[in-house]
C-alpha positions as CSV (number, residue, x, y, z in Angstrom):
1,M,21.5,-10.2,-28.9
2,R,20.6,-6.9,-27.3
3,K,20.9,-6.5,-23.5
4,Y,17.7,-6.0,-21.7
5,L,19.4,-3.0,-19.9
6,G,22.4,-1.1,-21.4
7,K,24.0,2.2,-20.7
8,K,21.6,4.3,-22.6
9,D,18.7,2.7,-20.6
10,L,20.6,3.8,-17.4
11,L,20.5,7.3,-18.6
12,L,16.9,7.3,-19.3
13,I,16.4,6.1,-15.7
14,T,18.7,8.5,-13.8
15,N,17.1,11.8,-14.5
16,P,13.5,10.9,-13.4
17,L,14.9,8.9,-10.5
18,G,16.7,12.1,-9.4
19,I,13.5,14.1,-9.3
20,I,11.7,11.5,-7.2
21,M,14.7,11.3,-4.9
22,Q,14.3,15.1,-4.5
23,G,10.6,14.7,-3.6
24,I,11.5,11.9,-1.0
25,G,14.0,14.2,0.5
26,A,11.5,17.1,0.8
27,V,9.0,14.6,2.7
28,I,11.8,13.7,5.0
29,L,12.2,17.4,6.0
30,I,8.6,18.1,6.9
31,P,8.9,16.4,10.5
32,I,11.3,19.0,11.4
33,I,8.3,21.3,11.9
34,I,6.8,18.8,14.4
35,A,10.1,18.6,16.3
36,L,10.2,22.4,16.6
37,I,6.6,22.5,17.8
38,Y,7.2,20.0,20.6
39,G,10.6,21.2,21.5
40,E,12.5,18.2,20.2
41,H,16.0,19.6,19.4
42,D,17.3,16.4,17.8
43,Y,16.1,16.9,14.3
44,I,19.5,16.8,12.7
45,G,18.8,13.4,11.2
46,F,15.7,14.7,9.2
47,L,17.8,17.6,8.0
48,A,20.9,15.6,7.1
49,F,19.2,12.7,5.3
50,G,16.6,14.8,3.7
51,A,19.3,17.1,2.3
52,F,21.3,14.2,1.2
53,S,18.4,12.8,-0.9
54,I,17.7,16.1,-2.4
55,G,21.4,16.7,-3.1
56,L,22.0,13.3,-4.7
57,G,18.6,13.7,-6.5
58,S,19.7,17.2,-8.0
59,I,23.0,15.6,-9.3
60,L,21.1,12.8,-11.2
61,R,18.6,15.3,-12.4
62,R,21.4,17.2,-14.2
63,L,22.2,14.2,-16.4
64,P,20.8,14.3,-19.8
65,A,17.4,12.9,-20.4
66,D,15.1,12.2,-23.3
67,Y,11.7,11.5,-21.9
68,N,10.3,10.6,-25.3
69,R,12.4,7.4,-25.2
70,L,11.3,6.4,-21.8
71,Q,9.5,3.0,-22.1
72,L,7.5,1.0,-19.6
73,K,10.4,-1.1,-18.6
74,H,12.3,2.1,-17.5
75,G,9.2,3.3,-15.6
76,M,9.0,0.1,-13.7
77,I,12.7,0.1,-12.8
78,I,12.4,3.8,-11.6
79,V,9.4,3.0,-9.5
80,S,11.1,-0.2,-8.0
81,L,14.3,1.9,-7.1
82,A,12.2,4.9,-5.8
83,W,10.5,2.7,-3.2
84,L,13.8,1.0,-2.0
85,W,15.4,4.6,-1.9
86,A,12.4,5.9,0.2
87,A,12.7,3.1,2.7
88,L,16.6,3.6,2.8
89,I,16.3,7.3,3.6
90,G,13.6,6.8,6.2
91,S,15.6,4.1,7.7
92,F,18.6,6.3,8.4
93,C,16.2,8.7,10.3
94,L,14.9,6.0,12.4
95,M,18.6,4.7,13.2
96,Y,19.6,8.2,14.1
97,S,16.7,9.1,16.4
98,T,15.9,5.7,17.9
99,N,19.2,4.0,17.9
100,I,17.9,0.7,16.2
101,D,19.9,-1.4,13.9
102,F,19.8,-1.1,10.1
103,L,17.8,-4.1,9.4
104,N,15.0,-3.2,11.9
105,A,15.0,0.4,10.7
106,Y,14.7,-0.6,7.1
107,F,11.9,-3.1,8.1
108,E,10.1,-0.3,9.9
109,S,10.7,2.2,7.2
110,M,9.4,-0.1,4.4
111,S,6.5,-1.0,6.4
112,A,5.6,2.9,6.7
113,W,6.1,3.8,3.1
114,S,4.5,0.8,1.7
115,G,1.5,1.2,4.0
116,S,1.9,-2.2,5.7
117,G,1.7,-0.9,9.2
118,L,3.8,-3.8,10.8
119,T,6.0,-2.4,13.5
120,I,9.3,-3.7,15.2
121,Y,8.8,-1.1,18.0
122,P,7.4,-2.8,21.1
123,N,6.5,0.6,22.7
124,V,5.6,3.3,20.1
125,E,4.4,5.7,22.6
126,I,7.9,6.4,23.9
127,L,9.0,7.5,20.3
128,P,9.6,11.1,19.7
129,K,6.6,13.1,18.2
130,S,8.5,13.8,15.0
131,I,9.4,10.2,14.5
132,L,5.6,9.2,15.1
133,F,4.6,11.9,12.6
134,L,7.3,10.7,10.1
135,R,5.9,7.3,10.1
136,S,2.5,8.6,9.5
137,L,3.5,11.0,6.8
138,E,5.4,8.3,5.0
139,Q,2.2,6.1,5.1
140,W,0.0,9.0,3.7
141,V,2.5,9.6,1.0
142,G,2.9,6.0,0.3
143,G,-0.8,5.2,0.2
144,L,-1.1,7.5,-2.8
145,G,2.2,6.4,-4.2
146,V,5.6,7.9,-4.0
147,V,5.9,8.3,-7.7
148,I,2.3,9.5,-8.2
149,V,3.0,12.2,-5.7
150,V,6.0,13.3,-7.4
151,I,4.3,13.2,-10.9
152,G,1.7,15.6,-9.5
153,V,4.3,18.1,-8.1
154,L,7.5,17.9,-10.2
155,I,7.3,16.0,-13.3
156,R,6.1,17.7,-16.4
157,P,3.2,16.3,-18.5
158,G,4.0,14.0,-21.3
159,T,5.6,10.5,-21.9
160,A,7.4,10.3,-18.5
161,A,4.4,11.0,-16.5
162,S,2.3,8.4,-18.3
163,R,4.9,5.6,-18.0
164,L,5.6,6.3,-14.4
165,Y,1.8,6.4,-13.6
166,K,1.2,3.0,-15.2
167,S,4.4,1.6,-13.6
168,E,3.0,2.2,-10.2
169,A,0.2,-0.1,-10.7
170,R,-2.2,2.6,-11.8
171,E,-4.5,2.2,-14.9
172,E,-7.6,4.5,-14.5
173,K,-7.8,7.8,-16.0
174,I,-10.1,10.3,-14.4
175,K,-9.3,13.2,-16.8
176,P,-7.9,12.9,-20.5
177,S,-4.3,13.5,-19.5
178,I,-2.2,11.6,-16.8
179,T,-1.0,14.9,-15.1
180,S,-4.5,16.1,-14.8
181,T,-5.7,12.7,-13.4
182,V,-3.1,12.8,-10.8
183,K,-3.9,16.3,-9.7
184,T,-7.5,15.3,-9.4
185,I,-6.5,12.4,-7.2
186,W,-4.4,14.7,-5.2
187,W,-7.3,17.1,-4.6
188,I,-9.7,14.2,-3.6
189,Y,-7.1,12.8,-1.2
190,L,-6.4,16.1,0.4
191,L,-10.2,16.9,0.7
192,Y,-10.7,13.5,2.5
193,T,-7.6,14.0,4.7
194,I,-9.2,17.5,5.9
195,V,-12.6,15.7,6.5
196,G,-11.0,12.8,8.4
197,I,-9.0,15.2,10.7
198,A,-12.0,17.3,11.4
199,L,-14.3,14.2,12.0
200,Y,-11.6,12.8,14.6
201,V,-11.5,16.0,16.4
202,V,-15.2,16.3,16.6
203,V,-15.5,12.9,18.2
204,G,-13.0,13.8,20.9
205,M,-9.5,13.2,19.6
206,N,-6.7,15.7,19.9
207,L,-5.4,17.5,16.9
208,F,-2.0,15.6,16.8
209,D,-3.6,12.2,17.1
210,A,-6.2,13.3,14.6
211,I,-3.7,14.2,12.0
212,N,-1.7,10.9,12.5
213,N,-4.8,8.6,12.5
214,T,-6.2,10.3,9.4
215,F,-2.8,9.9,7.6
216,T,-2.5,6.4,8.5
217,T,-6.3,5.2,7.9
218,L,-7.2,7.0,4.8
219,S,-3.9,5.7,3.3
220,T,-5.0,2.2,4.5
221,G,-1.6,2.1,6.3
222,G,-2.7,1.4,9.9
223,M,0.7,2.1,11.6
224,S,-0.5,3.6,14.9
225,I,0.9,6.2,17.3
226,K,-0.6,4.0,20.1
227,N,0.6,0.5,21.3
228,D,-3.1,-0.6,21.3
229,N,-3.8,1.0,17.9
230,I,-7.2,2.6,17.6
231,G,-8.4,0.4,20.5
232,A,-6.5,2.6,22.8
233,Y,-9.1,5.2,22.5
234,G,-11.9,3.1,23.8
235,S,-14.6,5.1,21.7
236,T,-17.1,3.7,19.5
237,A,-17.5,7.0,17.7
238,I,-13.7,6.9,16.9
239,Y,-14.1,3.3,15.6
240,I,-16.9,4.4,13.4
241,V,-14.9,7.3,12.0
242,T,-12.0,5.0,11.4
243,M,-14.2,2.5,9.5
244,I,-15.5,5.2,7.3
245,L,-12.0,6.4,6.4
246,M,-10.9,2.8,5.8
247,I,-13.7,2.3,3.2
248,L,-12.9,5.6,1.6
249,G,-9.2,4.7,1.3
250,G,-10.2,1.3,-0.2
251,T,-12.5,2.6,-2.7
252,S,-11.4,3.6,-6.2
253,F,-10.6,7.3,-6.9
254,L,-12.6,7.1,-10.0
255,V,-15.6,6.2,-8.0
256,H,-14.9,9.1,-5.6
257,Y,-14.5,11.6,-8.4
258,K,-18.0,10.5,-9.8
259,A,-19.7,10.7,-6.4
260,L,-18.1,14.2,-5.9
261,K,-19.4,15.2,-9.2
262,G,-23.0,14.5,-8.3
263,R,-23.2,11.0,-10.0
264,A,-23.6,9.1,-6.7
265,I,-25.8,6.4,-8.6
266,D,-22.5,5.4,-10.5
267,V,-20.9,4.5,-7.2
268,F,-23.4,1.5,-6.7
269,H,-23.0,0.5,-10.4
270,D,-19.1,0.0,-9.9
271,I,-18.5,-3.6,-9.8
272,Q,-15.6,-3.4,-7.4
273,F,-17.9,-1.3,-5.0
274,Q,-20.7,-4.0,-5.2
275,A,-18.1,-6.8,-4.6
276,M,-16.8,-5.0,-1.5
277,I,-20.3,-4.7,0.0
278,I,-20.9,-8.4,-0.7
279,I,-17.7,-9.6,0.9
280,L,-17.8,-7.2,3.8
281,S,-21.5,-8.5,4.5
282,V,-20.7,-12.2,4.2
283,F,-17.5,-12.1,6.2
284,Y,-19.2,-9.9,8.8
285,I,-22.0,-12.4,9.3
286,L,-19.4,-15.3,9.4
287,L,-17.5,-13.8,12.3
288,V,-20.7,-12.8,14.2
289,V,-22.3,-16.1,14.0
290,N,-19.3,-18.6,14.5
291,A,-16.3,-16.5,15.8
292,N,-17.8,-15.0,19.0
293,F,-16.9,-11.5,17.8
294,T,-19.2,-8.7,18.8
295,S,-20.8,-6.8,16.1
296,I,-18.4,-3.8,16.2
297,D,-15.4,-6.1,16.3
298,S,-16.7,-8.0,13.3
299,A,-17.3,-5.0,11.2
300,F,-14.1,-3.3,12.3
301,F,-11.7,-6.2,11.6
302,V,-13.4,-7.3,8.3
303,I,-13.1,-3.9,7.0
304,S,-9.7,-3.4,8.3
305,A,-8.4,-6.6,6.6
306,L,-10.2,-6.2,3.3
307,S,-9.1,-2.5,3.0
308,C,-5.6,-3.6,3.9
309,T,-5.4,-0.9,6.7
310,G,-4.5,-3.1,9.6
311,S,-5.9,-1.0,12.3
312,S,-6.9,-2.9,15.4
313,I,-9.4,-2.3,18.3
314,Q,-8.1,-5.3,20.4
315,P,-4.8,-5.8,22.0
316,L,-2.3,-8.1,20.6
317,S,-2.7,-10.7,23.3
318,T,-6.3,-11.0,22.5
319,M,-5.9,-11.3,18.8
320,I,-3.2,-14.0,19.2
321,Q,-6.1,-16.0,20.9
322,W,-8.4,-15.8,18.0
323,S,-9.7,-19.1,16.8
324,D,-8.5,-20.6,13.7
325,Y,-11.7,-20.0,12.1
326,A,-11.6,-16.2,12.8
327,K,-7.9,-16.2,11.5
328,V,-8.8,-17.7,8.3
329,I,-11.7,-15.4,7.6
330,I,-9.4,-12.2,8.3
331,L,-6.6,-14.0,6.2
332,V,-8.8,-14.4,3.1
333,A,-9.8,-10.8,3.5
334,M,-6.3,-9.7,3.6
335,I,-5.4,-11.7,0.4
336,I,-8.5,-10.2,-1.5
337,G,-8.1,-6.5,-0.8
338,M,-10.4,-3.8,-2.0
339,S,-10.6,-1.7,-5.2
340,A,-7.9,-1.2,-7.8
341,G,-7.2,2.5,-8.2
342,S,-7.4,3.1,-4.4
343,T,-4.9,3.2,-1.6
344,T,-5.4,-0.5,-0.8
345,G,-3.0,-3.5,-1.4
346,A,-3.4,-7.3,-1.9
347,I,-4.7,-8.9,-5.2
348,K,-7.7,-6.4,-5.5
349,L,-11.4,-7.0,-6.2
350,I,-11.2,-6.3,-10.1
351,R,-8.9,-9.4,-10.4
352,I,-11.1,-11.5,-8.3
353,V,-14.3,-10.6,-10.2
354,T,-12.4,-11.1,-13.5
355,L,-11.2,-14.6,-12.4
356,I,-14.7,-15.6,-11.1
357,K,-16.4,-14.2,-14.2
358,G,-13.7,-16.0,-16.5
359,F,-14.5,-19.3,-14.9
360,Y,-18.3,-18.7,-15.4
361,W,-17.8,-17.7,-19.0
362,E,-15.6,-20.8,-19.8
363,I,-18.2,-23.2,-18.2
364,K,-20.9,-21.4,-20.2
365,R,-18.9,-21.7,-23.5
366,I,-18.4,-25.4,-22.9
367,L,-22.2,-26.0,-22.3
368,S,-23.3,-23.7,-25.2
369,P,-23.8,-25.0,-28.8
370,Q,-20.6,-25.0,-30.9
371,G,-19.9,-21.7,-32.5
372,S,-22.0,-19.7,-30.0
373,I,-20.6,-16.2,-29.0
374,I,-20.5,-15.6,-25.2
375,P,-20.7,-11.9,-24.5
376,R,-18.0,-11.0,-21.8
377,K,-18.3,-7.7,-20.1
378,I,-17.8,-6.2,-16.6
379,S,-19.5,-3.0,-15.8
380,G,-20.5,-2.6,-19.4
381,K,-16.8,-2.8,-20.6
382,P,-15.6,-5.8,-22.9
383,V,-13.2,-8.3,-21.3
384,G,-10.8,-10.3,-23.4
385,D,-8.6,-13.1,-23.0
386,V,-5.8,-10.7,-22.1
387,E,-7.6,-9.4,-19.1
388,I,-8.4,-12.9,-17.9
389,R,-4.9,-14.2,-18.4
390,E,-3.3,-11.1,-16.6
391,A,-5.8,-11.5,-13.5
392,G,-5.0,-15.3,-13.4
393,S,-1.2,-14.8,-13.8
394,Y,-0.9,-12.1,-11.3
395,T,-3.0,-14.0,-8.8
396,F,-0.9,-17.1,-9.2
397,I,2.5,-15.2,-8.9
398,Y,1.1,-13.4,-5.8
399,L,0.2,-16.5,-4.0
400,F,3.5,-18.1,-5.1
401,F,5.6,-15.4,-3.2
402,I,3.3,-15.7,-0.2
403,F,4.1,-19.5,-0.3
404,V,7.8,-19.0,-0.5
405,S,7.9,-16.7,2.6
406,W,5.6,-18.8,4.4
407,I,8.0,-21.7,4.1
408,V,10.7,-19.5,5.4
409,L,8.7,-18.5,8.5
410,T,7.6,-21.9,9.3
411,S,11.2,-23.3,9.0
412,Y,12.1,-21.1,12.0
413,G,9.3,-22.9,14.1
414,Y,6.6,-20.2,13.8
415,G,3.1,-22.0,13.7
416,G,1.8,-22.6,10.2
417,L,-1.5,-20.6,10.3
418,N,0.1,-17.7,12.1
419,S,3.1,-17.5,9.8
420,L,0.8,-17.6,6.8
421,F,-1.3,-14.7,8.4
422,E,1.8,-12.7,8.9
423,V,3.2,-13.1,5.4
424,A,-0.3,-12.4,3.8
425,S,-0.3,-9.2,6.1
426,A,2.9,-8.2,4.9
427,Q,2.6,-8.7,1.2
428,G,-0.9,-7.4,1.3
429,N,0.3,-4.2,3.0
430,V,-2.2,-4.8,5.8
431,G,-0.5,-4.7,9.2
432,L,-2.4,-7.0,11.3
433,T,-0.2,-9.4,13.1
434,M,-0.1,-12.6,15.3
435,G,3.1,-11.3,17.0
436,I,5.8,-12.8,14.8
437,V,7.1,-9.4,13.7
438,S,9.6,-8.3,16.4
439,P,13.0,-6.7,16.8
440,T,14.4,-10.0,17.6
441,M,12.9,-12.1,14.7
442,P,15.4,-14.0,12.6
443,D,17.1,-11.8,10.1
444,L,16.4,-14.1,7.1
445,A,12.5,-14.1,8.0
446,E,12.7,-10.3,8.4
447,L,14.3,-9.8,4.9
448,F,11.8,-11.9,3.3
449,L,8.9,-9.8,4.9
450,I,10.5,-6.6,3.7
451,F,10.6,-8.1,0.2
452,N,7.0,-9.1,0.6
453,M,6.0,-5.5,1.6
454,W,8.0,-4.1,-1.3
455,I,6.6,-6.2,-4.1
456,G,3.1,-6.0,-2.6
457,R,3.2,-2.2,-2.8
458,I,4.4,-2.1,-6.5
459,E,2.4,-5.2,-7.4
460,I,5.3,-7.5,-8.0
461,I,6.0,-7.0,-11.9
462,P,8.2,-3.8,-11.5
463,A,10.3,-5.7,-9.0
464,L,10.9,-8.4,-11.3
465,V,11.6,-6.2,-14.1
466,L,14.3,-4.5,-11.9
467,L,15.7,-7.9,-10.7
468,K,15.9,-9.0,-14.5
469,G,17.8,-5.8,-15.3
470,L,20.2,-6.3,-12.5
471,W,20.8,-9.9,-13.5
472,D,21.7,-8.6,-17.2
473,A,24.1,-6.2,-15.7
474,I,25.9,-8.7,-13.5
475,K,26.2,-11.1,-16.6
476,G,27.8,-8.1,-18.5
């Protein structure tokens, strides 16, 4: 019986992985500019580890490659390893500059790259500007996708680009080719980034903060440069800009493209956009009516949770005191997420819609006369059994991994609801917290949350493909 992953497969993986490692190294070098601007002379870590990633990537890139033989399984393994490598290189920089241990550094780095936004630093405001910028930049790049960024810059058009694009949980095609699609997404992302920075500056934020907050909000990352997150600014105008950017980040790039091309009416015909408006409205009302949240708090936290941004306008001490009712509302929003094809995490609206429609179609089929044909369409597109099964299977396995980590956290004595909240936040790449994440949390609990953030970002299946390949390799 043929091995799932043999030596020839490894050769197919190494070359494109090397290209991605070069891209990651280049990202790590960028904060040197911030260090020089602010007179921070301790930038050797960025230089050393960025150069290391570029150098090792260059070696792997020299190995022979046959991109025409690259299969989906290879793409998924490359994507899985790329995210682990990105977190590793970022963690080295954090260890060097802030003197934290490896596990905490890896947690922080994975949280940044994956757009989770959870932090182990009790006081982020004492960190060097270059480190704050590194965390924000990692979220900005990670929000779009580490591999997608590299496809747009380094990888030539063809089979490799197509396989890697699909492997990073992307399906939509804005343009006929994958490379053109990625470049279009890049331009939309850059445009909104510039707009976000300008809006923050207009409402009174300084330029450094505006850049960092745009990076972390548009990417639906939410990792802040302030201890009290967006709430530190105490400005309703800044809160409104943040909510706008969170919604933009959680909306499909295909919808953005149509809107920018003058087809604004198509935005409201998009089933995910419609579902987003309905859920935001319902959850907003539930919080205002029964949770004693103010109007601005209700809107902000529902958008923050559903978009998987994790930005906050209340201090942690206040959030911990939320009622169980409020925590459940926010928890459900964190599990659902916003649109597929955006920067958001979690299960995503299209799967939720597909499942609900699937239940409806099945009930309608049972009640209909025998032999009746039940039309199954979403936004005018036919939906088959395969799509419904995929949505159901993914939702089940997503909830299964949340359950496993939930059990681990509760075994350490953390409260049941708070533990579930924390795990859902990690796996949904959200960042809202009930205070469980800290530099002193148990190592095993921290490892499980790292795993949750990783699989949540790459949508689980690539991670399982990698683990299966490693198991085959160990068995020989």
